[in-house]
C-alpha positions in Angstrom: 29.5 -27.4 115.6 27.2 -27.9 119.1 28.0 -23.8 119.5 26.0 -23.3 115.6 23.1 -25.5 116.9 22.6 -23.8 120.1 23.1 -20.6 118.1 19.9 -22.1 115.4 18.1 -23.0 118.1 18.0 -20.0 120.0 17.1 -17.6 116.9 14.3 -20.0 115.9 13.1 -19.9 119.5 13.2 -16.0 119.6 11.4 -16.1 115.8 8.6 -18.3 117.6 8.0 -16.6 121.0 8.1 -13.1 118.8 5.4 -14.5 116.0 2.2 -13.8 117.9 3.2 -10.0 117.8 4.5 -10.2 114.5 0.7 -12.2 113.4 -0.8 -9.3 115.9 0.6 -6.2 114.4 0.2 -7.9 111.0 -3.6 -7.7 111.1 -3.5 -4.6 112.5 -2.1 -3.4 109.6 -4.0 -4.3 107.3 -7.3 -3.4 109.3 -5.4 0.4 109.3 -4.4 0.3 105.5 -8.2 -0.5 104.9 -9.8 1.9 107.1 -7.4 4.7 105.2 -8.7 3.3 102.1 -12.1 3.9 103.8 -11.6 7.7 104.5 -9.8 8.6 101.2 -12.8 7.0 99.5 -15.1 9.5 102.0 -12.8 12.2 101.6 -13.0 12.4 97.5 -16.6 12.2 97.6 -17.2 15.0 99.9 -15.2 17.0 98.0 -16.1 16.0 94.2 -19.5 14.6 95.5 -21.4 18.0 94.2 -20.6 17.5 90.9 -23.3 15.5 88.3 -21.0 13.7 85.7 -21.3 13.0 82.2 -23.9 11.4 80.9 -26.0 11.6 84.2 -27.3 14.6 83.7 -30.8 14.2 82.8 -31.5 11.8 85.9 -29.8 13.1 88.8 -29.6 16.8 90.2 -28.1 18.3 93.1 -30.8 16.9 96.0 -30.2 13.3 94.7 -26.5 13.8 94.9 -26.7 15.2 98.2 -29.1 12.0 99.2 -26.1 10.0 97.5 -24.0 11.1 99.9 -25.7 10.7 103.2 -26.5 7.2 102.2 -22.8 6.4 101.4 -21.5 7.8 104.4 -24.2 6.2 106.9 -23.5 2.9 105.2 -19.9 3.1 105.7 -20.2 4.2 108.9 -21.9 1.5 110.1 -19.4 -0.6 108.1 -16.3 0.7 109.8 -18.3 0.0 113.6 -19.3 -3.7 112.1 -15.4 -4.2 111.1 -14.2 -3.3 114.7 -16.5 -5.3 116.6 -15.5 -8.0 114.5 -11.7 -7.8 114.2 -11.7 -6.6 118.1 -13.7 -10.1 118.9 -11.3 -12.1 116.4 -8.1 -10.8 118.1 -9.8 -11.4 121.9 -10.7 -15.0 120.5 -7.5 -15.6 119.0 -4.7 -13.8 121.0 -6.1 -13.7 124.8 -6.9 -17.0 125.5 -10.6 -17.7 124.7 -9.5 -20.3 121.6 -8.4 -22.9 124.0 -10.9 -22.3 127.0 -13.3 -22.9 123.8 -11.7 -25.6 122.3 -11.6 -27.5 125.8 -15.2 -26.5 126.3 -16.3 -28.4 123.2 -13.9 -31.1 123.6 -15.6 -32.2 126.9 -19.0 -32.5 125.1 -18.1 -35.3 123.5 -15.3 -37.9 122.8 -16.3 -38.4 119.0 -13.6 -35.9 117.1 -16.2 -35.6 114.3 -19.3 -34.5 116.4 -17.3 -32.1 118.5 -15.9 -30.6 115.4 -19.2 -29.8 113.6 -20.4 -28.7 117.3 -16.9 -26.6 117.2 -18.0 -24.7 113.9 -21.9 -24.5 114.2 -21.5 -23.1 117.5 -19.2 -20.2 116.3 -21.9 -20.1 113.8 -24.5 -19.8 115.7 -22.1 -16.6 117.6 -21.7 -15.0 114.7 -24.9 -14.7 113.5 -26.2 -13.5 116.8 -23.2 -11.0 116.4 -24.5 -9.4 113.5 -28.2 -8.9 114.4 -28.1 -5.6 115.7 -26.1 -4.7 112.5 -28.8 -6.0 110.4 -31.5 -4.5 112.1 -30.0 -1.1 112.2 -28.7 -1.4 108.7 -32.5 -2.5 107.1 -34.9 -0.8 109.7 -32.7 2.1 109.8 -30.3 3.1 107.0 -32.6 1.5 104.7 -35.8 2.4 106.1 -34.6 5.9 105.8 -33.4 6.3 102.4 -36.5 4.6 101.1 -35.4 1.2 100.3 -36.6 -1.8 103.1 -39.8 -2.9 102.6 -39.5 -5.8 105.0 -41.5 -6.4 107.9 -39.8 -7.2 111.4 -41.7 -10.6 111.2 -40.2 -11.4 107.6 -36.7 -10.4 108.2 -36.8 -12.4 111.5 -38.1 -15.2 109.2 -35.4 -15.1 106.7 -33.4 -15.5 109.5 -34.5 -18.5 111.1 -34.7 -20.2 107.7 -31.0 -18.8 106.9 -29.5 -20.2 110.0 -31.5 -23.2 109.5 -30.4 -23.5 106.3 -26.5 -22.9 107.1 -26.8 -25.4 110.1 -28.2 -28.5 108.1 -25.5 -27.8 104.5 -22.6 -26.6 107.1 -23.4 -29.8 109.2 -23.0 -32.7 106.5 -20.0 -30.7 104.7 -18.5 -30.7 107.7 -19.4 -33.9 109.5 -18.5 -35.5 106.0 -15.0 -33.6 106.1 -14.1 -34.8 109.5 -15.0 -38.4 108.8 -12.4 -37.9 105.7 -9.8 -37.1 108.2 -10.6 -39.6 110.7 -10.2 -42.1 108.1 -7.6 -41.4 106.0 -5.3 -39.3 108.2 -2.7 -38.4 105.3 -4.8 -38.1 102.5 -7.8 -35.9 103.8 -6.4 -33.3 102.3 -7.5 -34.6 98.6 -10.4 -36.2 99.1 -11.9 -33.4 101.5 -10.8 -31.1 98.6 -13.1 -33.1 96.3 -15.9 -33.1 98.8 -16.1 -29.3 98.7 -16.0 -29.3 94.8 -18.9 -31.9 94.7 -20.7 -30.1 97.5 -20.2 -26.9 95.8 -21.8 -28.1 92.5 -25.2 -30.1 94.3 -25.4 -26.1 95.6 -25.4 -25.0 92.1 -28.0 -27.3 91.0 -30.3 -27.3 94.1 -30.3 -23.4 94.8 -32.4 -22.5 92.2 -35.4 -24.9 92.8 -34.9 -26.1 96.7 -32.7 -22.9 98.4 -34.1 -19.7 96.4 -38.1 -20.4 96.8 -37.6 -20.4 100.7 -36.7 -17.4 100.5 -38.7 -15.7 97.1 -41.7 -16.6 94.8 -40.9 -17.3 91.1 -43.1 -16.8 88.8 -43.7 -16.0 84.7 -42.4 -12.5 83.9 -46.0 -10.1 83.8 -44.2 -7.4 81.6 -46.2 -7.7 77.9 -43.6 -9.4 75.2 -40.7 -9.5 77.4 -40.3 -13.2 77.6 -40.5 -13.3 74.3 -37.9 -10.4 73.7 -35.5 -12.3 76.1 -35.5 -15.9 74.0 -35.0 -13.8 70.9 -31.7 -12.5 72.9 -30.7 -15.6 73.7 -31.2 -16.8 70.6 -29.4 -14.6 68.6 -26.1 -15.8 71.8 -26.6 -18.9 71.1 -27.9 -20.0 73.8 -30.6 -21.9 75.4 -32.7 -19.3 78.0 -33.9 -21.9 80.6 -36.8 -20.5 82.2 -37.5 -16.8 82.7 -38.8 -15.5 86.2 -39.2 -12.3 88.2 -39.3 -12.4 91.4 -40.7 -10.3 94.4 -37.6 -8.7 95.6 -40.1 -5.7 96.5 -41.2 -7.7 99.7 -38.1 -6.8 101.3 -36.4 -3.9 99.1 -36.5 -2.0 96.5 -32.8 -2.5 95.5 -33.0 -4.0 92.1 -31.0 -6.8 90.4 -31.1 -9.6 87.8 -29.0 -13.0 87.5 -28.4 -16.4 86.0 -29.0 -19.2 88.3 -28.2 -22.3 88.5 -26.1 -24.6 85.8 -26.7 -26.9 83.1 -30.4 -27.5 82.6 -31.2 -25.9 85.5 -30.1 -22.7 85.1 -33.0 -19.9 85.0 -33.2 -16.2 84.7 -34.5 -14.2 87.0 -35.2 -10.8 86.8 -36.2 -8.3 90.4 -39.5 -7.0 90.1 -38.2 -4.0 91.0 -36.1 -4.1 88.1 -39.1 -4.3 85.6 -40.8 -1.2 87.4 -37.6 0.8 86.9 -36.4 0.4 83.4 -37.6 0.0 80.2 -38.0 -3.4 78.1 -34.6 -2.4 75.7 -33.0 -1.3 79.0 -33.8 -4.7 80.7 -32.9 -6.8 77.9 -29.3 -4.9 77.8 -28.8 -5.9 81.3 -29.4 -9.1 80.1 -27.4 -9.1 77.2 -24.1 -8.4 79.8 -25.3 -11.4 81.9 -25.4 -13.1 78.8 -21.9 -11.6 78.0 -20.5 -13.6 81.2 -22.2 -16.8 79.7 -20.6 -16.6 76.5 -16.8 -15.3 77.9 -17.1 -18.6 80.0 -16.7 -16.3 82.9 -18.4 -18.5 85.4 -16.7 -21.7 84.5 -13.1 -20.0 84.5 -14.3 -18.4 88.3 -15.7 -22.1 89.3 -12.1 -23.8 88.1 -9.7 -20.8 89.9 -12.0 -21.3 92.9 -11.6 -25.1 93.0 -8.1 -25.1 92.3 -7.2 -22.1 94.7 -9.1 -24.8 96.9 -6.8 -27.5 96.0 -4.0 -25.5 97.1 -5.7 -24.5 100.5 -6.4 -27.8 101.4 -2.9 -29.1 101.0 -1.3 -25.9 102.6 -3.8 -27.1 105.3 -2.7 -30.5 105.8 1.3 -29.8 105.9 1.0 -26.6 108.1 -1.3 -29.2 111.0 1.2 -31.8 110.2 4.2 -29.9 111.0 2.6 -29.7 114.9 3.7 -26.0 115.0 1.2 -23.5 114.0 -0.6 -23.4 117.4 3.0 -22.2 118.5 2.9 -19.3 116.0 0.2 -17.7 118.1 1.9 -18.4 121.3 -0.6 -21.9 121.9 0.1 -25.0 123.2 -1.8 -28.0 121.0 -4.7 -27.2 119.9 -7.9 -29.6 118.3 -8.0 -30.1 114.4 -10.6 -28.1 114.4 -9.0 -24.9 116.3 -6.4 -25.3 114.1 -8.4 -24.2 110.8 -9.1 -21.4 113.0 -5.9 -20.6 113.0 -5.5 -21.2 109.8 -8.1 -18.8 108.5 -6.8 -16.3 110.5 -3.5 -16.7 108.3 -5.1 -17.0 105.3 -6.8 -13.6 105.9 -3.7 -12.2 106.1 -2.0 -13.8 103.5 -4.9 -13.3 100.8 -4.9 -8.9 101.9 -2.2 -7.9 99.4 -4.2 -10.0 97.0 -7.3 -8.3 97.0 -6.6 -5.5 94.6 -5.4 -8.3 92.1 -8.8 -10.3 92.6 -10.8 -7.0 91.8 -8.7 -6.2 89.0 -9.5 -9.9 87.0 -13.3 -9.1 88.1 -13.4 -5.9 87.0 -11.6 -7.3 83.6 -14.4 -10.0 83.3 -17.2 -7.1 83.8 -15.7 -4.5 81.0 -15.9 -7.9 78.3 -19.3 -8.6 79.1 -20.5 -4.6 78.7 -18.6 -5.5 75.3 -20.1 -7.9 74.5 -23.9 -6.5 75.5 -22.7 -3.7 73.1 -22.5 -6.7 70.5 -25.9 -8.7 70.9 -28.3 -6.0 71.8 -29.5 -3.9 69.3 -29.0 -0.9 71.0 -26.3 -0.4 73.0 -27.0 2.5 74.4 -29.7 0.8 76.5 -27.4 -0.4 78.8 -25.6 3.2 79.9 -29.2 4.5 80.4 -29.9 1.6 82.4 -26.8 1.7 84.6 -28.0 5.3 85.0 -31.3 5.0 86.2 -29.8 1.8 88.7 -27.1 4.3 89.3 -29.8 7.0 90.3 -32.2 4.7 91.8 -29.8 2.4 94.0 -28.0 5.5 95.4 -24.7 4.4 94.2 -21.6 6.4 94.6 -20.5 8.0 91.6 -17.3 9.5 93.0 -15.2 6.4 94.6 -12.0 7.4 95.3 -9.6 5.4 92.5 -7.4 3.8 94.7 -10.4 2.4 96.5 -11.9 1.5 93.6 -8.9 -0.2 92.3 -8.6 -2.3 96.0 -12.0 -3.1 96.5 -14.3 -2.6 93.4 -15.5 -5.9 91.5 -17.1 -3.8 88.9 -15.9 -0.6 87.0 -16.8 2.6 88.4 -20.2 3.2 86.9 -19.4 6.8 85.5 -16.6 4.8 83.7 -18.6 2.2 82.3 -21.3 4.2 81.3 -19.0 7.0 79.4 -17.3 3.3 77.4 -20.8 2.6 76.6 -22.0 5.8 75.1 -18.6 5.6 73.4 -20.0 2.5 71.9 -23.3 3.2 71.1 -22.0 6.4 69.3 -19.4 4.3 67.4 -22.9 2.2 66.5 -25.2 5.2 65.6 -27.4 4.5 68.7 -26.8 7.7 69.9 -25.7 10.9 67.6 -21.7 12.2 68.4 
């Protein structure tokens, strides 16, 4: 009997000793898989990027396709370098002994576990911000500028950076301080109270964002396009929704990319249109884009996603509690005991590994919602062909990749490939008589 116990203990010791290597190679495998998919996507674009898809003939020419391919390649190259740098720093931090050094340094600054935990994460946030600065500068002032998108000055970019950091530090500091205080007062129940705090904080941000946070960065004003606000309200009435307020935002101060979205929740929700969108699209196309967004509300996609997120967060909080209570979490990484905050870094690493296989499922669920919103837009808007033509123009003006590899799109795309969307929408328009067969 004693021999069996010794054998079991020996096997567990061997497994625990091998776990850092297993986790390291598991992470490298996910990186390699992602890079292979990226390579497939670029190779597919190189082979097929010169052909104009059906339905795009009137808007896209050979020069646009060539520019699109170059833009996609430039963005992908920068994304690859950024991913390599981030991954290398993460692996060094976790596996090369920097995490316990950093943990001890933070612990030496204060005896309070709450203050120490807040400092632990805020310092990491500031470090990540500094690391991201060169990539952001290159992306905005080289790639985006070269392809005609960037319109912001260096001063505006710097102002946005400072404001973003200050807001993040304030909000994250409050959330972390509250969460760590709950850990100190409820050592066995913090997972539930921490989750509840997370839920309330999420809803709080959804309420205050339209009135407090977004106006810090953008200027909102009533839509200036004649007759558009009345048409939007008529569209919302057909959908039996309260429109709230309809605004246009000065996105053109920063970029020529365009978008439209709903923001807020309950009585504070509003419709926001980029001024660049209003310049690029006709009124009917703008309404069709909004009809798609209305489809998300009518199909309760936003509510369902919020519920799924909060339920997933509940599971994450409970699992985190069990793993931290186990006391063996640091040993998985070959470390001795670490602080509560440091163990969350280890948990986030495990979470990235666990989430990777589910990435295509999450992407598929998101694409399913987009298809449903497209079909609803076809039913709500009088001329469903407008959504197809609007997407064609947006794809052209934003240099969207019209030839993604099917595997890459299946794994990563939250929206269906735009060529497929346009084909489906044109079919819908033909059936309704909006377009000729």
